[in-house]
VOKE-746812 format. One line per 3 residues: their letters; for each residue x, y, z of C-alpha. Coordinates in Angstrom, 1 decimal, always signed. Layout:
BEGIN
a	X Y Z ~ ...
This chain:
BEGIN
xxx	+0.0 +0.0 +0.0 ~ +1.4 +3.4 -0.9 ~ +2.5 +5.5 +2.0
xxx	+1.2 +9.0 +2.8 ~ +4.5 +10.4 +1.5 ~ +4.1 +8.5 -1.7
xxx	+0.6 +9.8 -2.2 ~ +1.7 +13.4 -1.6 ~ +4.5 +13.0 -4.1
xxx	+2.1 +11.6 -6.7 ~ -0.4 +14.4 -6.0 ~ +2.4 +17.1 -6.5
xxx	+3.5 +15.4 -9.7 ~ -0.1 +15.4 -11.0 ~ -0.5 +19.1 -10.1
xxx	+2.7 +20.1 -11.7 ~ +1.9 +18.1 -14.9 ~ -1.5 +19.8 -15.1
xxx	+0.0 +23.3 -14.9 ~ +2.8 +22.4 -17.3 ~ +0.2 +21.2 -19.8
xxx	-1.4 +24.7 -19.8 ~ +1.9 +26.4 -20.5 ~ +2.6 +27.2 -24.2
xxx	+6.1 +25.6 -23.9 ~ +4.8 +22.2 -22.9 ~ +1.3 +22.1 -24.3
xxx	+2.1 +19.8 -27.2 ~ +4.2 +17.3 -25.3 ~ +3.1 +13.7 -25.1
xxx	+1.9 +12.5 -21.6 ~ +5.1 +10.5 -21.2 ~ +7.3 +13.5 -22.1
xxx	+5.3 +15.8 -19.9 ~ +5.7 +13.4 -17.0 ~ +9.5 +13.4 -17.6
xxx	+9.6 +17.2 -17.4 ~ +7.4 +17.1 -14.2 ~ +9.9 +14.7 -12.6
xxx	+12.7 +17.4 -12.7 ~ +10.4 +20.1 -11.2 ~ +9.7 +21.2 -7.7
xxx	+7.1 +23.6 -6.2 ~ +8.0 +26.7 -4.4 ~ +5.5 +28.8 -2.3
xxx	+6.2 +32.5 -1.7 ~ +4.5 +35.2 +0.2 ~ +3.5 +38.6 -1.3
xxx	+6.6 +40.8 -1.8 ~ +9.0 +37.8 -1.5 ~ +12.1 +37.7 -3.8
xxx	+12.2 +34.8 -6.1 ~ +15.7 +35.6 -7.5 ~ +18.0 +38.6 -7.8
xxx	+20.1 +39.9 -10.7 ~ +23.5 +38.2 -10.7 ~ +22.4 +35.2 -8.6
xxx	+23.4 +31.8 -10.0 ~ +20.3 +30.3 -11.7 ~ +18.7 +27.1 -10.5
xxx	+16.5 +26.8 -13.6 ~ +13.4 +28.5 -15.0 ~ +9.9 +28.9 -13.7
xxx	+6.2 +28.3 -14.6 ~ +3.6 +30.2 -12.7 ~ +1.1 +28.0 -10.9
xxx	-0.7 +30.7 -8.8 ~ -0.3 +34.4 -8.1 ~ +1.9 +36.8 -10.1
xxx	+5.6 +37.8 -10.4 ~ +7.2 +41.0 -11.5 ~ +10.5 +40.9 -13.4
xxx	+12.4 +44.2 -13.0 ~ +15.8 +45.8 -13.2 ~ +17.2 +48.7 -11.3
xxx	+18.0 +52.0 -13.1 ~ +21.2 +53.9 -12.3 ~ +19.2 +56.1 -9.9
xxx	+17.8 +53.2 -8.1 ~ +14.3 +53.1 -9.6 ~ +12.7 +49.8 -10.5
xxx	+12.1 +49.4 -14.2 ~ +9.4 +46.7 -14.7 ~ +10.3 +44.4 -17.6
xxx	+7.3 +42.1 -17.5 ~ +4.6 +40.6 -15.3 ~ +3.9 +36.9 -15.3
xxx	+0.7 +35.1 -14.3 ~ -0.4 +31.4 -14.6 ~ +0.5 +29.4 -16.6
xxx	+3.3 +31.6 -18.1 ~ +6.9 +30.6 -18.0 ~ +9.9 +32.8 -17.5
xxx	+13.7 +32.9 -17.0 ~ +14.3 +30.3 -19.8 ~ +17.2 +32.3 -21.0
xxx	+19.4 +31.0 -18.2 ~ +19.2 +27.5 -19.7 ~ +20.9 +28.6 -23.0
xxx	+23.2 +31.6 -22.6 ~ +23.8 +32.7 -19.1 ~ +24.5 +31.1 -15.7
xxx	+23.0 +33.9 -13.6 ~ +19.7 +35.7 -13.6 ~ +19.8 +38.9 -15.7
xxx	+17.1 +40.7 -13.7 ~ +15.2 +40.5 -10.4 ~ +11.9 +38.7 -9.6
xxx	+9.5 +39.5 -6.8 ~ +6.0 +38.3 -6.1 ~ +3.1 +40.7 -6.3
xxx	+0.8 +38.5 -4.2 ~ +1.0 +35.1 -2.5 ~ +2.2 +32.8 -5.3
xxx	+3.3 +29.3 -6.1 ~ +5.8 +28.6 -8.9 ~ +7.1 +25.5 -10.5
xxx	+10.9 +25.4 -10.6 ~ +12.2 +23.5 -13.6 ~ +15.6 +22.3 -12.6
xxx	+18.3 +23.4 -15.0 ~ +20.5 +20.4 -15.0 ~ +17.6 +18.0 -15.2
xxx	+15.9 +19.8 -18.0 ~ +19.2 +20.0 -20.0 ~ +19.5 +16.3 -19.7
xxx	+16.0 +15.9 -21.1 ~ +16.9 +18.2 -24.0 ~ +19.9 +16.0 -24.9
xxx	+17.6 +13.0 -25.1 ~ +14.6 +14.9 -26.7 ~ +15.9 +17.8 -28.8
xxx	+12.3 +18.9 -29.7 ~ +12.1 +20.4 -26.2 ~ +14.7 +23.0 -27.2
xxx	+12.3 +24.2 -30.0 ~ +9.6 +24.7 -27.4 ~ +12.0 +26.7 -25.2
xxx	+13.1 +28.9 -28.1 ~ +9.5 +29.6 -29.0 ~ +8.7 +30.7 -25.5
xxx	+11.9 +32.9 -25.3 ~ +11.0 +34.5 -28.7 ~ +7.6 +35.6 -27.3
xxx	+9.3 +37.2 -24.3 ~ +11.7 +39.0 -26.6 ~ +8.8 +40.3 -28.8
xxx	+7.1 +41.6 -25.7 ~ +10.2 +43.3 -24.5 ~ +10.9 +45.0 -27.8
xxx	+7.3 +46.2 -28.1 ~ +7.5 +47.6 -24.5 ~ +10.7 +49.5 -25.3
xxx	+9.1 +50.9 -28.5 ~ +6.1 +52.0 -26.6 ~ +8.2 +53.7 -23.9
xxx	+10.3 +55.6 -26.5 ~ +7.6 +56.6 -29.0 ~ +4.4 +57.1 -27.1
xxx	+3.3 +59.6 -24.4 ~ +2.2 +58.3 -21.1 ~ -1.5 +59.3 -21.8
xxx	-1.4 +57.0 -24.8 ~ +0.2 +54.1 -22.9 ~ -2.1 +54.4 -19.9
xxx	-5.3 +54.7 -22.0 ~ -4.2 +51.7 -24.1 ~ -3.4 +49.6 -21.0
xxx	-6.8 +50.4 -19.5 ~ -8.7 +49.6 -22.6 ~ -6.7 +46.3 -23.0
xxx	-7.9 +45.3 -19.5 ~ -11.5 +46.2 -20.1 ~ -12.5 +45.5 -23.7
xxx	-16.1 +46.5 -23.0 ~ -15.0 +50.0 -22.4 ~ -13.8 +50.3 -26.0
xxx	-17.4 +49.7 -27.1 ~ -18.6 +52.6 -24.9 ~ -19.8 +50.6 -22.0
xxx	-19.1 +51.9 -18.4 ~ -16.8 +49.4 -16.7 ~ -15.5 +49.1 -13.1
xxx	-12.0 +47.5 -12.9 ~ -9.9 +46.6 -9.9 ~ -6.2 +47.1 -10.4
xxx	-4.5 +43.8 -9.9 ~ -1.2 +45.5 -8.8 ~ +0.0 +48.5 -7.0
xxx	+0.3 +51.8 -8.8 ~ +4.0 +51.7 -8.3 ~ +4.2 +48.4 -10.2
xxx	+1.9 +49.7 -12.9 ~ +4.1 +52.9 -13.2 ~ +7.1 +50.7 -13.6
xxx	+5.4 +48.6 -16.3 ~ +4.5 +51.7 -18.2 ~ +8.0 +53.1 -17.9
xxx	+7.2 +56.2 -15.8 ~ +7.5 +57.3 -12.2 ~ +4.6 +56.9 -9.7
xxx	+4.2 +60.7 -9.7 ~ +3.8 +60.8 -13.4 ~ +1.2 +58.0 -13.4
xxx	-0.7 +59.8 -10.6 ~ -0.7 +63.0 -12.7 ~ -2.0 +61.1 -15.7
xxx	-4.8 +59.5 -13.7 ~ -5.7 +63.0 -12.3 ~ -5.9 +64.4 -15.9
xxx	-8.2 +61.6 -17.0 ~ -10.4 +62.3 -14.0 ~ -10.6 +66.0 -14.8
xxx	-11.5 +65.2 -18.3 ~ -14.4 +62.9 -17.1 ~ -12.9 +59.8 -18.6
xxx	-12.8 +57.8 -15.3 ~ -13.4 +57.8 -11.6 ~ -10.7 +56.4 -9.3
xxx	-11.4 +55.1 -5.8 ~ -8.4 +53.4 -4.3 ~ -7.6 +50.3 -6.5
xxx	-11.0 +50.5 -8.2 ~ -11.2 +52.4 -11.5 ~ -14.5 +53.1 -13.1
xxx	-14.2 +53.9 -16.8 ~ -17.1 +56.2 -17.7 ~ -15.9 +57.4 -21.1
xxx	-14.2 +54.6 -23.1 ~ -14.4 +56.6 -26.3 ~ -12.5 +59.4 -24.7
xxx	-9.7 +57.0 -23.8 ~ -9.8 +55.5 -27.3 ~ -9.2 +59.0 -28.7
xxx	-5.8 +59.1 -26.8 ~ -4.9 +55.7 -28.3 ~ -5.9 +56.7 -31.9
x	-3.8 +59.9 -31.9
């Protein structure tokens, strides 16, 4: 009869496999291959605001979000956090450490209580040697991250903050684009949102204030009520 420890191990393996199946990187794997990947994974639970890794730390592998959210950021010369990307289930991140670098090129911190799957570097590299098609899956995932990063840099350089914030709000609330009033709760702090949009918290606050004065939205804490989606769309279409 299986022991309690064996049952718990089997349960974790099943839970990891289920999350990996949802990830773009592993969605097309056979059940046998997926099980092999799950066997080189562990689960890590983190509290809100806990650091997952720091820039320059030796990498243990890459990650797949199971619950919660993680912010990837770097520090500017003046000490500000520059948000690179936010990740939520079932997205993967830090795959670059498998191929080109031995340390993490940025920092990662949780935005809420989170659980991540740690895909062990050495174990996954062994799998790639036996199953080269896994490397193609990894390259596809990395290319998506690069595309997102390039687009973010282009947005920061070429668009005003009003355009970026209006576009971000409409992307979160598609009904607002159709002219419907929408209430939306920010899933992150304004500091994190400011970093994601490439501005300071003060600049973001001034932009929210401008949108309020123009009657585009009402802000009450983390809740944002968009009352004039067409007005926001006008900023995007400029």
